N, C-alpha and C positions, 0 to 999 in steps of 0.2 A: 246178490249173487253176480258172478262173472259168467256170462253166457255167450257161447259161440254158436251162431246159426250158419249152416252150410247148405247152399242151394245152387245148383248148376243152372236150374230153371229161373232166370232173372231177366235181365235185359236182353233183347229188346221185347221179350214176351210179356205182355201184361195180361196174364191169364189167371187161372185158379191158384196154381202153386206160388207164382210170384206175387200175386196180390196178397195171398195168405202170409207169406214170408214177411212182407212189408208190414202188414197189420199186426202180426204177433210181435215183431221186433219193436215196433212203435209202442205197443201196449206194455211190453216188458220194461222198456226204457222209461215210460211213463210212471211205472211203479217203483222206480229208483234203481233198477238193476243195470249193471254195466253190460251193454249188449253190443257185440261185434258180429258183422255178417261177412262171411267168406263167400263171395258170389262171382259167377261168371260174367264178365263184361267184354262183349266183342268190340274190336277196333271200331272207333268212330263214335262210340257211345260214352256218356258221362253219367255218373250217379249224382243227380241233383234233385232233391225232393224235400219239401217242408216236412213230409211225413217222417223223414229219416234224420232230422236235425240232431237228435240225441243218440243216434246209433252210428257207431264207427263202421264204415264200410271198408272192407279189405278186398279190393277187386283182384280178380285173377283175369288178367287181360289175354284174350284169345283173338284168333283171326276173325275177320269179318264174316258174318253169316252168309252161307250160300244155301240155296234151296235144293240143290241136286243131291247126288250121292255123298258129297263131302259134308252135308248137313249132319250126318250121324257121327262124324269125326269129332264134333264138339264135345262129346262125352269123354273121349280119350284125351283130347287136348286140355280140357278142364282137370282131368285127373292127373296128368303129368305135371302141368304148371301149378296146380293146387297142391300137389305133394310137397313141392319145395316150400310153398307158403306155410303149410301145416308143420313141416319140420322146424322152420323158424319160429313159429308160434309155440310149439312145444318146448323149445329151448328156452324161450324168453318169457313165457306167460303161463298161468294156470287158469283153467276155466272150470267152474263147478259143474256146468252142464254144456254138453255138446249136442245140439239138436240138428239132425239132418233130415232132408225132405225128398231125396231121390234115391231110388233103389240101386242105381248102378255106380256112377262115379262118387256121388256124395257118400255113399255107404262105405267105400274103401277109404275115403279121407277121414271119416269119423273114426274108423278103426285105429288109426294112428294115436287117438287119445285114450284108448282103453286102459293102458298102463300108467297114464298119468293121473289116475284117481278121478277123472271126470265122470260124472253120471251121463250115460248116453240115452238119448231119446230119438226115436225114428217116428216120423209122421209119414205114413204111406198114403198118398193122395189118390190112388187109383186102384181099380181092380184088375188092371192089366197082368198083374203078377199071377192071377188065378189061371191064366192060360199056361204059364210055366208050371205051376203047382199041379196042374192036372196031369202032367206027363211025368211018369216016375223017374226017368233018367234025368229030366230037367229039374225036377224037384230036388234030387240029390245035389245037383250042381248049385241050385239056389241056396240050399241049406249051408253049403260050403262057402258060398260067396257072401251071404248076408251076415254082417256084424250083429252079434247078439246085443240088442239094446236092453237097457234097464227097464225102459218103458216103451211100448209100441202103440201108437195111435193110429187107427185105420177107420176106413168107411164102412166096414163090415167085420163079422166075426172071422 
């Protein structure tokens, strides 16, 4: 299969989501699948890893990371720059599966592949969305925002 993994949570964070994305991409490529990763890469970082030798990295280059208020803008920047990358991918390639890992920017980028016949998989890595889901108004917004995946993988019901 041709698989596209989308993850805004990548470098320089080596935490749960980024670790999972690397491991699943490596495992899928090891099973013979053609795996591409569309990931956020801040200025000054490079994607070099033996774990990703058989995985095609499609970096979305963004500004350097800041720890202040601007830190939250990384979602918006990834979305805007990633949108251009996804439009190009849609025109030139077909993916059997598009698998995204973030509720906010990744979700909207994955939505672009809905009409291309790709199967959509969403892995929700945290329970933070439950805070949104608990509020009736925010829940309606979440339902409108969230791309309807064919499969949803989550840490709880």
